[in-house]
N, C-alpha and C positions, 0 to 999 in steps of 0.2 A: 444707272440702276433705277427702277421705278420705286415709288413709295410702297407699293404692295410687296414688291420683292424684298425691300429693305425691312419691311415689318414682319417678315416671316418668322414663325416661332423657332425657338431653339430646338435642335434635333430631338432632345429628350421629351419634348412636349407633343401631345396630339395636335393635329392641325386645328387652327382656330378659324371659324367662319365669321370673320369680322363683320361682313355685311349683314348676316343674319342677326348678330347681336345688336348691330346698329338699328335694324328694322324693329327689333323687339322692344327696345327702350326709347326709340326716337321715332314717333309716328311720322314725322316729316320725311323721313328716309324710306318709308314703306309705300312707294308709289309703283304704278304700272311700268312694265318694261315693254315698250311698243316698238315694233319693227315694220318694215315695208313702207307703203305709201302713207298709211296713217301715222306711223312713227315720224316720217319725214315732215308731214304736215304739222304735227304738234311741235316738232323742233323748230320749224319755220316760224310758228306763232310765238314761241319763246324768244327766238332771236329778234323778231319784230318788236316784242315788248322791250327788250334791252336797247334796241336801236332808238326807240321812242324816248327812253330814259336818257340816253346819251345825247340825243338831239336837244332835249330841254336843258340838260346840263351845260351844253355849249352855247345855245342861243337864248336861253332864258325860259323859265317855267311859265305855263299859262296861268290864267286866273285860278285861284285856289280850288274852286269847285270843279272846274273843268280838268285841271291837272290830276286831282285826286280821283275823279270819276273814271278817266281813261286808265289810270293806274289800277284801280279796283276792277274795271272791266277785264283787262288782260289777266290780272291775278286770279279772279274767280273762275274765268273760263278755263284757265290751265289747271286749276285745282280740280274741277269736275272732270276734266279729261284725263288727269293723271292719278287721281285717288278714287277708287271705286266706292260705291255706296255701301256695299257689304264686303266683309273679308272673304266671303265664300265666292264672290264673283271672280271671273278669270282676270289674270294680270297681264295677259298678252294681247288683249283687244279691248275696245271701248264698248261698254254696254249701251244699247240704244237709249235707255233712260238717262244715263250720264251724259250722252251726247245732247239730248234735249235740254237737260238742266244747264249744260255749258252754254248753250245759246241763250237761254233765259238769263243766266247769271251775267253774261256779257251785255245783254240787252238792257237790263234795268239801269245800270250806271250810264250807258250810252244814251238812254232816254233823256237824262239830265243834260248831257252835252248837246244833243240835237235841239231840245226845247228850252235851253238855258234862259234866253231872254223872256220867253213867255212865263216860265216858272218864277222868274224874278218879279215880273209885272203883276202876277196874281198871287204873290206871297201871302199866305194866311187863308187863302180861299182855294183849296185843292179841289180839282175836278175828280169825278169817279175814277177816271183813268189814272190820274196822279196817285190816288189812294191805292188802286190795285197794283201799280208798279212799285210803290213804296213798300207795301206789305210783302210782296214777292221778293223784293230786293233784300229786305231785312231778314226774311226767313232763309234766303239763300246764303246770306252772310253767316248766319248761325250754323247752317248745315256745313258750309265750307270749314268753319272752325272746328266742328265736330270731327270732320274727316282728317284734318291735318294736325290739329292741336290736341283734341280730346274732348270728352264729354264734360268734365268739370267746369271749364270756362263757359260752355254753353248753358249749363245748369245755373251758374252764377248770373249770367246775363238774363236768363228767363226769370230768375228770382227778382232781379231789379225791375224788369218790365212789369211783373205782377205787382210789385210795390207801387209803381206809377199809377196803376188802375185802382189799387186798394186803399189809397191814401186816406179818404174820408172815413174808412171803417177801422183804422188803426188807432188804438188809444195812445195817450202820452205824447212824448216829444217827437215821435216819428210820424205823427199824423200830418197830413197835408191835404189840400183841396182836391187832389186827384186830377187825372188827365183823361180826356176821351180819346177814342181811337184816332180821329182825324188830327187832333193836336199833337199826339205823341208821334204818329207816323211822319207828320210834317217836320217835327223837331228832329227826329232821328235820321230821316233820309233826305231831307231837302234843305238842311242848313249845315253849317260847319261846326255844329255843336254835338253831333252824334256820330254816325258811321263815318262821315267825312270830316271828322274833327282833327285835332292836332296829331294824334297817333298815326292815322293814315297819311296825314300831310307830311310828317317826317319820313314815313316809309317811302313816299313818292318822290322824295328828294335825296336827303343824305343817306338813309339806310341802304337803299338799293345800290347806290354807287359803291359803298363800302363792302357790301356783299359781293359785288362784281370784282372789286379789287382783290378780295380774298380768293375768289375763284381763279383769277390769273396768277396770284402768288402760288397757289397750290400747283398749277401747271408748270411753273418755273422750277419746281423741286425745292422750294424754300423749306418745306416741312422736313424733308430728308436732310437738308443742310443743317437745320437746327438740331436734329437728333445726332448727326455726326459731330457737330461742334460740342454738344453737351457731353458726348462720349469722350472726346479728346480732353475736355476740361475736367470732368468729374468721374469718368468711368473707373479710374485707378484708385479712387479714395475708398475709405471704409464704407461698405454698402453701396458701391459705385452705381449699379444699375438703378437703384432707387433715387439717387441724386441726379442721375441722367434723366429720369422721369420728371423730377421736379423742375430741373433747368430747361429741358426741352419743352415741357408743357407751358412754362412761364414764357418762353420765347414764342411758342405757337399762340399763346394768349394775346400777343400783341397784334395778331391778325385774324384770330378766330373768336367768334362769340358764342359757340355752341359747346356746352360742357360734355354732352354725350358723344358728339362727333370727335371732340378732342381726345376723350378717353379711348375710343376705338382706334383713332388714327395713330396715336403714339403708344397706347397701351398694348396693342398687338405685338409691339417689339419689346417694350420695357417690362411688362408683367411677367412673361416667361423667363426673362433674364433674371428678374428679382427672385423668382421661385427657385431657379437653378442655383442661385447664390446661397439660398438658405432661408429667405423670408417665407413666412406662412402665406398661403394664398389670400387669406382675409386681409393681411397687412399690405401685400403687394397690390391688390386691387384698390385698397383704400388710398395708398400713396398716389396712384395714377388718378383716381377720382378727385382727390383733393387738389392735386396740382392742376388738373384740367379745368375744374370748376373755377379756380382762381383766374383763369384766362379772361373772364368777363370783368374782373377787377383791375386788369392790367392795361394801362395806357399803351399806345394811343387809341386802340380800337377796343372799346369796353362792352361791346354788345349793343343791341338796339336801344335798350332802356336808357343808356347814357345820353343818346341823342335826344330822346324824349325829355330827359332831365333838363337839358339845355333849353328846350322850348318851354317847358312848364315853369322853370325858374327864371327864364330870361337872363341866364348867366352864360357868357360865351363858352363854347365847347372847350376851347383851349384852356380856360380857367378850370373847368371841371376835371380835365385830365391832369392838370397840374396838381389840383387838390387830391386826386386819387393816387398820386405817385407814392407818398410815404406809407399810407395804409396798405397798398399793394406790396410794397417792399417788405413790410412787416409780416404780411400774410405768408409770402413765400419763404421768408427767412425762418418763420416759425415752423413751416412744414419741413424745410431743409434740416433744421435743428432736431425736430422729432425723428426724422429718418436717421440722422447721424447717431443720436443716442440709442436708438433701437439697434443699429448696426453694432455699436460698441457693446451693448448688453448681450447680444448674441455672438459676439466675436467674429463678425463677418468681415471678410476682406474685399477688396475691389478686384477689378479685372486686370490681369497683367498688362503693363504698358505696351509690351510688344504686340499685343492683340488688338490694340486700339488705334484708330486713325490719328494721324499727326495734325495738330491744329493749323500749323503754318501751311501745310500742303492743302488742307481743306479750304483755308481762307484764300490762298492764291488762286485756286482752281475755280471756286464758286462764291467767293466773297462778294462779287459784284451783284449777286442776287439780292443783297441787303439794301442796295441803293434806293429802291422805291419806298422801303420802310423808313429809311432815314429821311428821305425826301418828304414823306407825309408828316413826319414829326416836325421837320423844319417849317413846312408850309403852314401847319396849324399854329405853331408858335409865332410865325411871322405875321399872322393876322388874316390869312386866306380863309374864306368860308369853308366849312367841312365839305361842301359840295364841290368846290373848285379844287380843294386839296386832293380829294378822292379821284377826281377826273385826271389830274396831272399824274397821280400815283399809278393809275391804271395804265396810262400811256408809258410811263417809265418802267413798269413791270414787264411790258413787252419789249421795249427798246433795250433795257439792261440785259435781258436774256439773250439778246443777239450779239452781245459783246464777245461771247465765246461760242464756238461751234457746238461744243458738248452740251450747252444749256439752252440752245436756241429753241424757241417754241415754233413748231411748224404752223403753217397757215391753217391747217385743219384744226389744230388745237386752239388757235386764236378764235376761230368760229365757234368751236366747242365751248370756249369760255363764255361767249355771249349767251349760249343756251344754259350753261351751268349757273350763271348769275341770275337768270330769270327763275330757274327752278329753286335756287337757294333762297329766293325772296318770298316764296309762297307761304311758308310758315309765318313769317313776320306780317305779311299782308292779311292773312286770316286772323291772326291774333289781334292786330291793331284795329281792324274793322270791327271785330266782335267787342273789343274793349271800348270802341266808340259808342256802342249801344249802352254800355254801363255808364260811361261819362255823360251821355245824353240824358239818361234818367236822373243822374245826380244833379246836373245843371237845371233840369226841368222842375225837379221837386225840392231842391235845396237840401238833399240828403247829406251831402258832405258836411255842411255846418252842423246839422242835427247830430250826426254820428260823432263828429269831433267834439261837440259839447258833451255828449254822453260819455265819451272816452275820458275827457278831462274830469268830469264829475266822478267817474268810477275810480280814477287815480287820485282823487282828493286834491286835484290841482298841483300835484307833485310831478316833477320831471321823470325820475327814475321809474315809477310805476307806469307812466305813460309810455316810456320807451319799451318797457317789458311787454306791455299789451301790444304795441306795434310790432315787436319782434315775433310774438306768438302768432299774430295775424298773418304776417309775411310768411312764416314757416308753414302755417296751415295751408295758405293759398298755394304755396310752392309745391305742395303735394300733387296738385293736378293742373296748375296753371303755369304756363311758361313765364320766364323772368320778365319779359316785356309787359304782358298783361298784369302780372303780379305788381310790378312797379306802378302801372297806371292806376290800379285800384287803391293801393296803399298811399300813393302820393295824393290821391283825391280825398281819401277818407281819414287816414291816420296822420300823415305829415302835417296837415293844418293844425291838428291838436298839439303836436310837438312844438310847432312854430309859435302857437298861442302862448304856451307856458314859458318857452324861452324868451319871448318878447316881454312877458310880465316880469320875469326875473331880471331882465335888462332894464326895467323901468320904463318901457315904452307904453304909452297910453293907447286907447282905441283910436284908430285912424292914422297912427304914426307910420311912417315909412319903415318897413322891415329891412334891415341890412342883409347883405349876402352871407355874412358870418353867422346868421341865424337860419336863413332859408336853405343854404346848401347842406349844412350838417344834417338837418332834418330829412331832406330828400335822400341824401347819401345813406343815411341810416336805413331807410326803407329799402333802398336799392341793394344794400349789402345782404340783408337777411332774405330778400327774395332770391338772391343768387345762391346763398349758402344752403337753402332748402334742398338743393340738388344732392347734398351729401348728408342730410339730416334724416334719420329714420323717423317714422316707419316707411315712408315712401321717399327714397333717395335715388333718383334715376341714374345719376352719374356713378354712384357707388354700386348700384345693381349691375350697371354695364361693366364696371371693373370686375365685379364678382363673376359675371358671366365669362369674361376672358380668363380669369384666374381659376375658374371652376371651384369657387369658394362659396361659403355661406353668405347670402346677401345681407342679412341683418348684422352679422358680426363685421362684415366689411363696412357697413354704414356706421357702426359704432366706432370702429377704428378711424374712419374718415373724419368723423365729428371731433375726435380727440386731436387728430393732426391739424384740423382746421380751427383750433382753439383761438387763434388770432382773430378770425372773422367774428367770433362771438364776443370778444373783448374790445377790440379796437373801435367799433362803431360807438359804443357807450363813451369811450374816452374822447373821440373827436367831437361828439355832441357837447359834452361837458367842457371840453377845452379845445376850441376850434383851431388852436395853433397847429395841430397835426395836419389840418387842411390848408396850412400856409396863410392863415389870417393873423395879422398883428405879430409877426415873428421877424426878428433881425437875423442877418446871415450867421453871426456867431451862435445865436440861440438855436438856429436851424441845425447847424452842425452838431451841437451838443445834444439836441433832441434826437437826431438820427442815431448817434452813438449810444445814448442811454436807452433808447427804444429797442435797438438791436440786442443790447445786453439783456434788456428785460425779456424779450421774446426767447432768448436762449434759456433764461431762468424758468420761464413759464413752460417751455418744452421739456426741460429737465424734470420739473415738478410733475407734469402730466405723465411722462414716460417712466419716471422712477429711477433715472440714471443720470449721473453727472460725471464725476471722475470714477465713481464706482456705484454700486447699488445704494439707493437712498432709503432711509427710514421714513416712516409716515410724517414725523415732525419736520424732517428736512424737506420733504416734498411740499408740505404746506408753506414753510418759510420761503422756499424757492418760488413757489407760485405767487404768493402775496408780494414778495419782493419784486418779482418780475413785473407784475401788474403796476405796481407803484413806479417802477422805472419807465414803463411805457407811457404813463400819464405825465405829460409835460409839467414841470414845476420844480422849484428848488427843494421844497420840503419833501415832496413825494420821492424825488431822486435821492435825497439824503437818507431817508428811511429805507428805501428799496436797496440802496447800495450797502447799507449796514446789514440788512438781512442776508443779502447775497454774500457778503464777506464772511458772515457767520457760517453760512452753508459751506462756503469754500474751505474754511478752516476745519470744520467737522469732516468734510470729505477727504481732505488731505490726511488728517489723523487716522481716519478709518482705512484709507488705502494703505498707509504705512503699516497699520496693525494687521489687517486681514488680507491684503493683496487686492487686485482689481477685478477678481472674478474672471469670467470668460474672456474679457477684452485684454487681460494681461498677456495672453499669448501673442 
């Protein structure tokens, strides 16, 4: 059975056009559908792009500038061929203007490849042709980002470029000596500080291969396997379909880095089932949106921003996914608890066991499809580079599918995976290249230090206000900027301010080496809120996509999603204040206790937010449960003792109330 067939809505629901919903809320999915000779030519170009990436993964990457230039040339050319200039232009053929722009977009980076030695020799003295190519290249990068990512990121990039020119005329701390056109273009387009900086560098190595890995896993039917396994494990429980959504989205999150695509992929199946069971549309859409958004927090593949974090912080990727494990567990446990208490409040039952697939049968028939996922975790932990780990995982995804005839990927699909991998990378390429423009201005003008200093002053040198300002910045950026670019901006501007204050509190003087226990929490904080912006109103794309499938009110869906995602608003503050949650300075016994107390804490927080524990909660019980839960999540003997006391008090009150009044709807 295909994923599309399995995701068909319940009979009582009107048909859901999942692809249209995906195109509406995910610009990256709104591309041309080309057929005939032109379609085959574009497919061949995409396959050639993937083959180039595989070649460099096997035999070694080229010099940074050459590797990144070829990567960008392929990416920009495909963007202009697949994404029209205007929404009004036809989607079944390529407009001549887009064809011309595709040639120019490929030519600008290739110019660097062809004249690489000459450009190096005359560094700092650009010729008129160098300048013309550089200006055209930068403009085409911005236009590609507008087509695939959206206008907001381009507006931010242009604002930064304007700042580079206006420096001498700006009063106060933001003033700088300014940059002329030749200097700025040279810095942005002919060095590894701008367009060809770290973001596009990571895209041209690690990220592309992980996207290709995800494309092949999708073809093996792993997504359907996750849904079936989740049904077998949780479909029978109270509020079963909602718990299936949480569990299947958590599993999908291990291989998918797109919130909206995850919502549409699993939500087309789970949301109608939740509504059929009795959940309101706004809550059903929120459950799927929250669970799907958490996919980018779930190791081992946490979205493109996590790979950038490894490069920016110089902390190994395997250490980052290790640090992300407990926060991700708390996030999903919080969502699961919220769903459970809502089901109890409404008196909702699960799906009869006889209507559900059997776990043993599923595992015996298709369990081998999990081999590549297990392999990539092992390879990363064993010390393989992310690039080599992804390469082996791609090979294993094809090989493992051939272990049984029923799951075998045909040759046509193997070739199709090469094309899908290239198409899937276009959004990341556009976002990282555009983010490079922003980083280039920051490094050219020193804006990062200036804004960091202003942020520290505004917060009075205190950590919590600085974290709050960072959170607000990330949430606002997340309204129109994808997670990758959001993290690039906040890690450049706000994370240094957080690190500065944490270093002061740790007694580290100017020039002292900053330990990973300070750097990683600061970057992870910005990373978390960039992701959770997808379910935070007023612009919450994942929640709005869920509302589209549920045919529900988008804003109410967003509010419900924010409540379910409460862990993502609390946990980052806790792991900055106490890095033990990220596995810094923690012993095995302490780790076990921290996990147990944190899970109990998330249960209490979910109960307090939802207003139901053993029965309906009064306002003071909700406050006590929420505060007690937060204290239990925060590692520490004193906080655990106070939190446990508050939870024990709530438990006693709830037992007494249940005996006196009954359990309400859930009593049935």
